[in-house]
C-alpha positions, -999 to 999 in steps of 0.1 A, spaced: -384 114 535 -379 148 550 -390 179 531 -354 192 529 -342 158 515 -370 158 489 -362 193 478 -325 185 476 -331 154 455 -354 173 432 -329 201 427 -301 176 420 -321 156 394 -326 125 416 -362 126 425 -381 96 411 -416 94 396 -429 75 426 -416 102 449 -433 129 427 -466 110 430 -463 112 468 -463 150 470 -486 162 498 -499 195 512 -466 200 532 -447 199 499 -471 225 485 -466 248 515 -428 246 512 -430 253 474 -453 282 479 -433 297 507 -400 293 489 -415 309 457 -428 338 478 -395 345 496 -374 341 465 -398 364 446 -393 391 472 -355 386 472 -354 389 434 -369 423 432 -360 439 466 -335 463 451 -352 469 417 -368 503 417 -387 495 384 -404 465 399 -442 466 405 -457 463 440 -467 427 433 -431 419 424 -417 436 455 -440 415 477 -432 383 459 -468 379 447 -458 381 411 -436 350 414 -464 332 432 -489 340 405 -464 330 379 -459 294 392 -497 289 392 -500 301 356 -470 283 343 -480 250 361 -515 253 346 -501 259 312 -477 229 314 -504 207 328 -528 217 300 -505 212 271 -496 177 283 -533 166 288 -537 155 251 -509 130 256 -530 111 282 -502 105 307 -510 82 336 -511 101 370 -509 135 353 -523 160 379 -521 198 382 -511 195 419 -480 175 410 -469 199 384 -476 229 407 -455 215 435 -427 205 413 -426 240 396 -428 257 430 -399 237 444 -377 246 414 -379 283 424 -352 280 450 -322 284 426 -336 319 418 -322 330 452 -290 340 432 -310 369 419 -312 383 454 -274 387 458 -268 425 458 -237 424 436 -241 460 426 -234 470 462 -199 456 460 -189 459 423 -190 484 395 -220 486 372 -201 467 344 -190 439 368 -225 437 383 -240 434 348 -217 405 339 -224 387 372 -262 391 368 -260 377 333 -242 347 346 -268 343 374 -295 345 348 -278 319 326 -272 295 355 -306 297 370 -324 295 336 -304 265 325 -309 248 359 -346 253 360 -351 243 323 -330 212 330 -352 204 359 -384 208 338 -369 185 312 -360 159 339 -395 161 354 -413 156 321 -388 129 309 -392 108 340 -428 115 348 -445 113 314 -421 88 298 -429 102 264 -405 100 234 -374 123 234 -389 144 206 -421 150 225 -402 159 257 -381 184 239 -412 200 223 -432 203 255 -402 215 275 -393 243 251 -427 253 238 -441 268 271 -410 289 276 -410 302 240 -448 310 240 -446 327 274 -416 348 265 -432 358 232 -466 366 248 -450 387 275 -432 408 249 -462 412 227 -483 423 256 -455 446 268 -456 433 303 -419 439 307 -415 475 296 -378 474 301 -373 453 270 -387 481 249 -367 507 268 -335 488 260 -345 486 223 -349 524 223 -315 529 240 -305 526 276 -306 560 293 -303 551 329 -277 522 333 -285 496 359 -269 463 370 -297 445 352 -291 460 317 -272 430 304 -298 407 316 -324 427 297 -303 424 265 -302 386 270 -340 387 274 -343 405 241 -323 378 224 -343 351 240 -375 368 228 -364 369 192 -353 332 194 -386 323 211 -407 339 184 -387 321 157 -391 287 174 -427 290 184 -443 280 151 -422 248 144 -427 238 181 -464 241 177 -463 220 145 -442 194 163 -466 195 193 -496 187 170 -478 159 153 -467 144 186 -503 144 199 -515 127 168 -489 99 170 -493 95 207 -531 90 204 -527 68 174 -503 46 194 -527 44 224 -556 35 201 -536 8 184 -526 -7 218 -562 -6 230 -573 -23 198 -546 -50 201 -556 -57 238 -593 -59 228 -586 -85 201 -566 -106 225 -594 -107 250 
């Protein structure tokens, strides 16, 4: 299967578990290159972005960290074939929808209209990528629906909460203090604030559900192993 067809099947929720297990170095190169280019496109017109963001390196670092986090939180569930490389390639390939962020709508529309359009871009891309993560975990891990929802939402909630606490995105706090220099991304920052509040609220119950899920999963595996041992 060609790299383009594999990426298209992934972005349209059609890639199978067997196809995911066949990811190779060429898929990693495409994922890394795509993340890098989309990362540069996302911040090319943002004067407040850091040098790492302008060169797309922030996005590249992000997929390595996010993939490691997702791989790590799924380890206790003892999923067959669960590898960091598979998670990294999948997360990298899901970066392509973020190309919408590179559209310079502020060049063609008023600040108010550009704000609205950027919010819609944010909503569409976020929903798309979150849906892809859910699809990936659902079809690859084959865990229960409750566990899938927990491990899909928990990384996002914890990361958003941590970024806010560490003040890595200073714009959030600038917005909280009052926007003095309007930009086409202001509405997106307001959405980020709302997501931050929601994430902090959900983090604790998600962590509890995560612990319960691990306990039940390991108990089920141990019972199956004991049953197999008795039969033999």
